[in-house]
C-alpha positions in Angstrom: 11.4 1.4 15.5 9.5 -1.0 14.0 8.5 -4.2 15.6 7.2 -7.7 14.3 3.5 -8.3 15.9 2.2 -11.9 17.0 -1.2 -13.6 16.1 -2.2 -15.8 18.9 -4.0 -18.6 16.6 -2.0 -20.7 15.3 -2.8 -23.2 11.7 -3.0 -26.7 11.9 -0.2 -27.2 9.3 1.7 -23.9 10.2 2.8 -21.4 12.2 0.8 -18.5 11.6 2.1 -14.3 11.2 0.4 -11.2 11.7 -1.8 -9.4 8.8 -1.4 -5.5 8.4 -2.1 -3.4 5.7 -0.2 -0.8 3.7 -1.0 2.9 4.1 0.8 5.7 2.0 -0.1 9.3 0.8 0.6 13.1 1.1 0.8 15.0 3.8 -0.6 18.6 2.6 0.3 20.7 5.5 3.8 22.2 5.2 6.0 20.4 1.9 3.1 18.3 1.0 5.4 15.6 1.1 4.5 11.8 0.7 4.3 9.0 3.8 4.1 5.4 4.2 2.5 3.7 7.3 0.4 0.7 8.0 -2.8 -0.2 9.9 -1.0 -2.7 12.7 0.7 0.8 14.1 -0.2 3.9 12.1 1.1 6.4 14.2 4.6 4.5 15.0 5.1 3.1 11.9 4.6 6.2 9.8 7.7 7.3 7.8 7.8 11.0 5.7 8.8 10.7 2.3 10.1 13.3 -0.3 7.8 16.2 -1.1 5.6 16.2 -4.0 7.9 19.2 -5.8 5.0 21.3 -5.7 2.1 18.8 -7.0 -1.5 19.5 -5.4 -2.7 16.1 -5.3 -6.1 16.0 -3.3 -7.3 12.7 -5.1 -5.6 9.4 -5.0 -6.1 5.6 -5.1 -4.3 2.1 -5.7 -5.5 0.4 -9.1 -7.3 -3.0 -8.1 -4.0 -4.9 -8.4 -1.9 -2.4 -6.2 0.7 -1.6 -7.9 0.1 2.0 -9.7 -1.0 4.8 -7.4 -2.8 7.4 -9.6 -3.6 10.6 -8.7 -5.3 14.3 -10.0 -3.8 17.2 -9.7 -6.4 20.0 -8.2 -5.2 22.7 -9.9 -5.1 21.6 -13.5 -7.2 18.4 -13.8 -4.1 16.4 -15.3 -3.7 13.2 -14.1 -0.8 10.9 -13.6 1.0 8.2 -11.4 2.6 9.4 -8.1 5.7 7.7 -6.7 5.4 7.3 -2.7 9.6 6.9 -2.9 10.5 9.6 -4.6 7.6 12.4 -4.2 7.6 12.5 -8.8 4.4 12.8 -9.6 4.4 11.5 -13.4 1.5 13.5 -15.9 0.2 11.3 -18.1 -2.6 14.1 -19.6 -5.4 15.9 -18.6 -8.6 14.9 -17.7 -12.0 16.2 -19.3 -13.1 17.1 -15.1 -13.4 21.0 -14.4 -10.5 22.7 -13.0 -9.9 23.1 -9.3 -12.5 20.7 -8.5 -11.4 17.0 -8.1 -11.4 15.8 -4.1 -11.4 12.5 -4.3 -10.6 9.7 -6.3 -11.2 5.5 -5.9 -11.3 2.4 -7.6 -13.4 0.1 -8.3 -12.3 -3.4 -7.8 -13.2 -4.6 -11.3 -9.9 -3.0 -12.4 -11.7 -0.9 -14.6 -13.7 2.1 -13.6 -12.4 5.1 -11.5 -14.6 7.2 -9.8 -14.2 11.0 -8.9 -16.1 13.0 -6.4 -15.7 16.5 -7.6 -16.6 20.3 -6.4 -20.0 21.8 -7.6 -20.2 25.2 -6.1 -22.8 24.3 -3.3 -23.0 20.3 -4.6 -20.9 17.5 -6.0 -20.6 15.8 -8.6 -19.8 12.0 -9.2 -17.9 11.0 -12.3 -16.8 7.7 -13.7 -14.4 7.2 -15.8 -11.1 5.6 -16.8 -7.9 7.1 -15.1 -5.1 5.5 -18.0 -6.9 7.6 -20.5 -8.3 10.3 -18.8 -11.9 10.3 -20.1 -14.8 10.8 -17.2 -18.4 11.0 -17.8 -21.0 13.1 -15.0 -22.9 10.9 -13.5 -25.1 13.5 -11.8 -25.3 16.2 -8.9 -25.3 14.9 -5.4 -27.4 17.3 -3.7 -28.6 16.5 -0.9 -24.7 16.4 0.4 -22.4 19.2 0.6 -18.8 19.9 0.2 -18.3 15.8 0.1 -14.4 15.8 0.6 -13.1 12.0 -0.7 -14.7 8.6 -1.9 -14.0 5.0 -1.7 -15.1 1.9 -3.1 -15.7 -1.3 -1.0 -14.9 -4.9 -2.4 -18.3 -5.1 -3.8 -18.5 -1.8 -5.8 -20.5 0.1 -3.2 -19.4 4.2 -2.8 -18.6 5.9 -0.1 -17.9 9.8 0.7 -17.8 11.9 3.4 -18.7 15.7 4.3 -16.7 18.7 6.0 -19.9 20.5 6.2 -22.2 18.2 8.3 -19.3 16.1 9.2 -21.6 13.1 8.4 -20.6 9.6 6.0 -22.6 9.3 3.1 -23.1 6.4 0.2 -23.4 7.3 -3.0 -25.6 5.5 -6.1 -22.8 4.4 -8.4 -25.4 5.3 -11.5 -27.4 8.6 -10.4 -25.1 9.7 -8.0 -27.8 10.1 -5.5 -26.3 10.5 -1.9 -28.2 8.8 1.1 -27.1 10.0 4.7 -25.5 7.5 7.3 -25.0 9.2 10.1 -22.2 11.8 11.8 -18.5 10.8 12.1 -18.3 12.3 15.7 -15.1 14.7 14.4 -15.0 18.0 13.5 -13.2 17.6 10.4 -12.2 20.1 8.7 -10.2 20.7 4.8 -8.5 18.2 2.8 -8.7 14.1 4.3 -8.1 10.8 3.7 -10.4 7.7 3.3 -10.2 4.2 1.4 -11.0 0.4 2.0 -8.8 -2.3 2.9 -10.3 -4.9 0.2 -9.4 -7.8 2.4 -11.2 -7.2 5.6 -13.7 -4.4 3.7 -12.6 -2.1 6.6 -13.2 1.6 6.2 -10.3 4.0 7.4 -9.6 7.6 7.1 -7.3 10.2 8.2 -9.3 12.5 9.0 -8.2 16.3 9.8 -9.7 18.6 12.5 -7.0 21.7 12.2 -4.4 22.8 13.4 -1.8 19.6 12.8 -4.6 17.6 14.6 -6.3 14.7 13.8 -7.0 10.8 13.5 -6.2 7.7 11.4 -9.7 5.9 12.3 -12.1 3.2 11.2 -15.7 3.7 10.4 -18.5 2.1 11.1 -20.2 1.8 7.4 -24.0 1.1 8.8 -23.8 4.5 11.4 -21.0 6.6 10.0 -19.2 6.3 13.6 -15.7 5.5 14.6 -14.8 2.1 15.4 -11.2 2.5 16.2 -9.0 5.8 16.5 -5.4 7.0 16.7 -4.4 10.9 17.4 -2.1 11.5 14.6 -1.6 15.5 16.2 1.9 14.3 17.0 2.5 13.9 13.3 1.2 17.6 13.0 -0.1 16.3 9.3 -3.1 16.9 7.0 -3.0 13.6 5.1 -4.6 12.0 1.4 -4.2 8.3 2.2 -4.5 5.3 -0.2 -4.4 1.4 1.1 -2.2 -0.8 -0.9 -4.3 -3.7 -0.7 -5.4 -5.4 -4.4 -9.0 -6.6 -4.6 -9.4 -9.9 -3.5 -6.2 -10.1 -2.4 -4.6 -10.5 1.4 -2.8 -7.8 2.7 0.1 -9.7 3.7 1.6 -10.7 7.1 4.2 -9.3 9.1 6.2 -5.8 9.2 7.9 -4.2 6.5 11.1 -2.4 7.3 13.7 -0.9 5.0 10.2 0.0 2.9 10.4 1.3 0.3 13.5 0.1 -1.0 15.9 2.3 -3.2 14.4 2.6 -6.8 15.8 0.1 -9.3 16.0 0.9 -12.9 12.3 0.4 -13.9 12.2 3.6 -11.3 10.4 1.4 -8.8 11.0 0.2 -5.7 11.2 -3.9 -5.7 8.0 -4.6 -3.4 8.2 -7.6 -1.6 5.0 -9.2 0.4 4.2 -12.2 2.4 0.5 -14.2 2.7 -0.1 -17.5 4.5 -1.1 -19.4 1.4 1.5 -22.0 1.0 1.3 -25.7 1.3 3.2 -27.4 3.8 7.1 -25.7 4.9 6.6 -23.0 7.0 3.5 -22.1 5.5 4.9 -18.7 4.4 4.7 -17.4 0.8 6.9 -14.4 -0.6 5.9 -12.3 -3.7 7.7 -9.6 -5.6 6.6 -7.1 -7.8 8.1 -4.0 -9.7 11.2 -5.6 -10.7 12.9 -4.9 -13.9 11.7 -7.5 -16.2 14.0 -10.7 -17.4 16.2 -9.9 -14.3 17.5 -13.0 -11.8 16.9 -13.1 -7.9 16.7 -15.3 -5.5 15.1 -14.7 -1.3 17.1 -14.5 1.9 16.3 -14.7 5.5 18.2 -13.4 8.6 18.1 -13.9 12.4 17.6 -9.6 12.6 16.4 -6.8 10.6 19.1 -4.0 9.8 17.2 -0.6 9.1 18.6 1.4 7.3 20.9 -1.3 6.1 24.5 -1.9 4.5 24.7 0.0 1.0 25.2 -2.9 -1.7 25.3 -1.2 -5.8 22.4 0.4 -5.8 20.2 -1.4 -2.9 20.7 -2.0 0.7 21.1 -5.1 2.7 18.7 -5.1 5.2 19.6 -8.3 7.5 22.2 -7.7 10.0 25.4 -9.3 9.9 26.5 -7.6 13.2 26.0 -8.7 17.0 26.2 -12.5 15.9 23.1 -12.3 13.1 23.5 -14.2 10.1 21.5 -14.2 6.9 21.4 -17.1 4.2 20.4 -17.7 1.3 17.7 -19.4 -1.0 19.8 -20.1 -3.9 20.6 -24.1 -2.5 20.0 -26.4 -5.6 18.1 -29.4 -5.8 15.6 -28.9 -2.9 12.6 -26.5 -1.5 15.8 -24.3 -0.1 15.9 -23.2 -3.6 13.9 -19.8 -4.8 15.7 -18.3 -8.3 13.7 -16.9 -10.1 13.2 -14.4 -12.8 11.0 -11.1 -13.2 8.8 -10.7 -16.2 7.4 -8.4 -18.3 4.9 -7.1 -15.5 7.9 -6.9 -13.1 6.5 -10.2 -11.1 9.0 -12.9 -9.8 8.6 -15.8 -11.6 10.3 -18.8 -9.8 12.0 -21.0 -12.0 12.8 -24.1 -9.9 9.2 -25.1 -9.0 9.1 -24.5 -5.5 6.1 -22.0 -5.5 2.4 -23.7 -5.0 1.4 -20.7 -7.7 4.1 -20.1 -10.0 5.3 -16.8 -9.1 7.4 -16.2 -5.8 8.4 -18.8 -3.2 7.0 -21.1 -0.7 9.3 -20.8 2.4 10.0 -24.2 3.6 10.4 -25.2 7.6 14.5 -25.4 7.2 16.7 -22.2 7.3 19.2 -21.9 5.0 22.2 -20.5 7.6 24.6 -22.7 9.9 22.8 -25.2 12.0 20.0 -25.6 9.9 17.7 -24.1 11.9 13.6 -24.6 11.8 10.6 -22.2 12.0 8.6 -22.9 14.8 5.9 -21.5 16.3 6.6 -18.0 18.5 10.1 -17.3 16.3 10.3 -14.1 14.3 12.5 -14.4 11.2 13.8 -11.7 8.9 13.3 -11.6 4.5 14.1 -9.9 1.6 14.4 -10.6 -2.3 18.2 -9.5 -4.0 18.0 -9.0 -7.9 20.4 -8.3 -10.0 19.8 -5.0 -12.3 21.7 -5.2 -15.3 19.8 -2.0 -17.1 21.0 0.0 -14.4 24.4 -1.0 -15.1 27.4 -3.8 -15.6 26.9 -6.0 -12.4 24.4 -3.6 -10.7 21.7 -5.7 -8.5 19.1 -4.3 -6.0 17.0 -5.2 -3.3 13.3 -5.5 -1.9 12.1 -4.1 0.8 12.4 -6.4 3.9 9.9 -8.4 6.0 9.6 -9.2 9.9 7.2 -12.3 10.1 6.5 -13.8 13.7 5.6 -17.2 13.5 
């Protein structure tokens, strides 16, 4: 069961909540199903999703905004987008990368460049290009490193890859493809692996697979190649490709998600809510929502307890408990800070319409909670949030929700 996490330090002006970053990917063992988890508790928060309908996706990563997950089909060299909630891989075209070679994909934080590490016989080939058009240019052969199985780019544009031949971490020159050995991982890795940076901290995470269903979720030292932290994933019996859902220069968010992902809305995506400690005054918590249906209205909710999988309402699920004495409130009180009403723009971002956001989008959560008794958010208290929005394209009177977020202040 997912749980809220605490953080010892407090801001001078507002309570603080614990940050964690979302991890998504594909388990290639068995039916090739999707999964979601996070860095706070990878094993216990690991949730299996639907299978990918036979798509062989060994290379995947989010774009620089962390809103679209792209992948490459190993067998066909087709590129496309992967919906973690449904397992559907939507093919956009075919790249010029040779068939059955692409092993790793990573986005550069500049929002334009994408790198692919590909098999080239006994060597590897580094490619750079545009994942939205499928056009790539070879940068050269990494002759000093064999069987590089995945690639990751940090927030400064530095490239790293790891080898399943000698089990070492390498750095790659992004202009010449030259590979420089950093050091041993300290694990005997085999077959497909996953690796990506959390751009909010520049921590390199990896899902290392050693065979027979055994493996580890680790963070790696980019100066020595060694494992810094590790969680055994043998219990999952999984061989995982993975990507971190953290935008370039972004905050990984605070709190622990629940009902995540939510049922898809009329755009074919799940409305995604995140939190950050950027709001001036009030509780200090700022909420954002993306992937919503353009022009549709919505507002944020708060509750005393989560309810996962929640109560089905229209096309989604209310995931704030209404049993056992628990209640939820709506931030739609006109004329003050308890009003969060907004509308999704053309890009699916919830824009605030009532001047209660310091950045124009989302909502700055006040200290007062809109439930009977008007309690206040205080240090050490835990509150649970969700967004409710209209979804007219899905049918007259239709609505949907975002995922939920538990925040311990």
